[in-house]
C-alpha positions as CSV (number, residue, x, y, z in Angstrom):
1,M,0.0,-0.1,0.0
2,P,1.6,3.3,-0.9
3,Q,0.0,5.1,2.2
4,L,2.5,3.3,4.3
5,N,5.6,4.7,2.7
6,P,6.1,8.2,4.3
7,G,8.9,9.2,1.8
8,P,7.0,11.2,-0.9
9,W,4.1,12.2,1.2
10,F,6.1,13.6,4.0
11,A,8.1,15.8,1.4
12,I,4.9,17.1,-0.1
13,L,3.4,17.9,3.4
14,V,6.7,19.8,4.4
15,F,6.7,21.6,1.0
16,S,3.0,22.7,1.3
17,W,3.7,23.9,4.9
18,L,6.6,25.9,3.5
19,V,4.4,27.4,0.9
20,F,1.7,28.2,3.5
21,L,4.0,29.8,6.1
22,V,6.5,31.5,3.8
23,I,5.5,32.4,0.6
24,I,1.6,33.4,0.8
25,P,2.1,35.7,4.0
26,T,4.9,37.5,2.1
27,K,2.8,38.0,-1.0
28,I,-0.2,39.1,1.4
29,M,1.7,41.6,3.3
30,N,3.3,43.2,0.2
31,H,-0.3,43.9,-1.1
32,T,-1.4,47.6,-1.3
33,S,-4.8,48.7,-1.6
34,P,-5.5,50.9,-4.7
35,N,-7.6,53.3,-2.6
36,E,-5.8,54.3,0.7
37,P,-8.2,55.7,3.2
38,A,-7.9,59.4,3.9
39,P,-6.8,60.6,7.2
40,V,-9.5,61.6,9.5
41,N,-9.4,65.2,10.9
42,A,-8.5,65.3,14.7
43,E,-11.3,67.9,15.4
44,K,-14.2,66.4,17.5
45,H,-17.5,66.3,16.3
46,K,-20.2,68.5,17.9
47,T,-22.7,66.1,19.8
48,E,-26.0,67.2,21.2
49,S,-28.4,65.3,23.3
50,W,-31.8,64.1,21.8
51,N,-35.0,65.8,22.9
52,W,-37.4,63.0,23.2
53,P,-40.8,63.8,22.7
54,W,-42.4,61.3,25.1
């Protein structure tokens, strides 16, 4: 039975984890969004209490 021979399956397992832990995170971290968010002004918004009619 080929499942009992760990040689090729272990190499595939190690290579796939290498891809998941090294290559994919670097590609994701290097991604930049085309629409960078604009900085929010530091001024505080004026809040008013609500006048409930009941």
